C-alpha positions as CSV (number, residue, x, y, z in Angstrom):
1,M,-6.5,-24.1,-11.7
2,N,-7.0,-21.2,-9.0
3,F,-7.0,-23.8,-6.3
4,K,-3.3,-24.7,-7.1
5,K,-2.6,-21.5,-7.5
6,T,-3.8,-20.6,-3.8
7,I,-1.9,-23.5,-2.8
8,L,1.1,-23.0,-4.1
9,L,1.1,-19.2,-2.9
10,M,0.1,-20.4,0.9
11,G,3.3,-22.8,0.7
12,I,5.9,-20.4,-0.7
13,L,4.5,-17.7,2.0
14,F,4.5,-20.3,4.4
15,S,8.2,-21.3,3.8
16,L,9.3,-17.4,3.8
17,N,7.4,-16.6,6.6
18,A,11.0,-16.4,9.0
19,C,12.4,-14.3,6.3
20,V,11.6,-11.2,7.6
21,Q,15.2,-10.0,8.8
22,S,16.8,-10.9,5.4
23,T,14.5,-8.3,3.8
24,A,16.3,-5.1,5.3
25,F,18.4,-5.5,2.5
26,M,15.2,-5.3,-0.1
27,G,14.8,-1.4,0.1
28,P,18.4,-0.8,-1.4
29,G,18.1,-3.6,-3.8
30,V,14.9,-2.1,-5.3
31,T,16.8,1.3,-5.7
32,I,19.6,-0.3,-7.5
33,A,17.4,-2.3,-9.8
34,T,15.2,0.6,-10.7
35,S,17.7,3.1,-10.9
36,G,21.0,1.8,-11.2
37,N,22.4,4.2,-8.6
38,I,24.7,2.2,-6.1
39,A,25.6,5.3,-4.4
40,Q,22.0,6.2,-3.5
41,A,21.3,2.7,-2.4
42,S,24.2,2.3,0.0
43,F,23.4,6.0,1.5
44,Q,19.9,4.9,1.8
45,Y,20.9,1.8,3.7
46,G,23.3,3.8,5.8
47,T,21.2,6.1,7.0
48,N,18.5,3.9,7.9
49,K,21.2,1.9,10.0
50,I,22.3,5.3,11.8
51,I,18.8,6.1,12.7
52,E,18.0,2.5,14.0
53,K,21.3,2.8,16.0
54,Q,20.5,6.0,17.1
55,T,17.1,5.8,18.5
56,G,16.2,2.2,18.3
57,K,13.4,2.4,15.9
58,N,13.1,1.8,12.4
59,T,12.7,5.0,10.1
60,L,8.7,4.0,9.7
61,S,8.0,3.8,13.3
62,L,10.1,6.9,13.9
63,I,8.3,8.9,11.3
64,T,5.0,7.4,12.5
65,D,5.9,8.6,16.3
66,V,6.8,11.8,15.2
67,I,3.6,12.2,13.3
68,D,1.5,11.1,16.4
69,E,3.3,13.5,18.6
70,S,2.5,16.7,16.6
71,K,-1.0,15.6,16.2
72,S,-1.2,15.3,20.0
73,E,0.5,18.8,20.6
74,N,-2.0,20.1,17.9
75,E,-4.9,18.8,20.0
76,E,-3.4,20.1,23.1
77,K,-3.2,23.6,21.6
78,Q,-6.9,23.4,20.3
79,N,-8.1,22.4,23.8
80,F,-6.0,25.0,25.6
81,F,-7.4,27.8,23.4
82,N,-11.1,26.1,23.8
83,E,-10.8,26.2,27.6
84,K,-9.3,29.8,27.5
85,K,-12.3,31.0,25.8
86,F,-14.9,29.2,27.6
87,Q,-12.9,30.9,31.0
88,D,-13.4,34.5,29.1
89,N,-17.1,33.6,28.1
90,F,-18.0,32.5,31.7
91,K,-16.3,35.3,33.4
92,R,-18.1,37.8,31.6
93,L,-21.6,36.0,31.8
94,V,-21.2,35.7,35.7
95,Q,-19.9,39.7,35.9
96,K,-23.1,40.7,33.8
97,K,-25.5,38.7,35.9
98,F,-23.7,39.9,39.0
99,Y,-24.2,43.7,38.0
100,K,-27.7,43.0,37.0
101,T,-28.6,41.4,40.4
102,R,-26.9,44.1,42.2
103,K,-29.2,46.9,40.3
104,Q,-32.4,44.9,41.1
105,V,-31.4,44.4,44.7
106,F,-30.6,48.2,45.5
107,L,-33.6,49.0,43.7
108,N,-35.7,47.2,45.8
């Protein structure tokens, strides 16, 4: 029984493999089916098409890119802060050693 279901599922998936373009209407279709609100579904579809036309990306990839950019900006800020702190600590250390060595040289 499980073998027949597996074969049937694989057959369906194989035959519907090229139907990816037609799934663009699936999101608004699900919205209509669940909420019954045609205005909301048409607004959702129109917004997605406008975003795709303006950016050349679909909504999901656009959101992913924005999140990746914000993560990289945060990492840069953290690295800059750590580098600045390191430079300040290094400067204080060198000054301290410089004055300590200077005292020893003049005393001897």
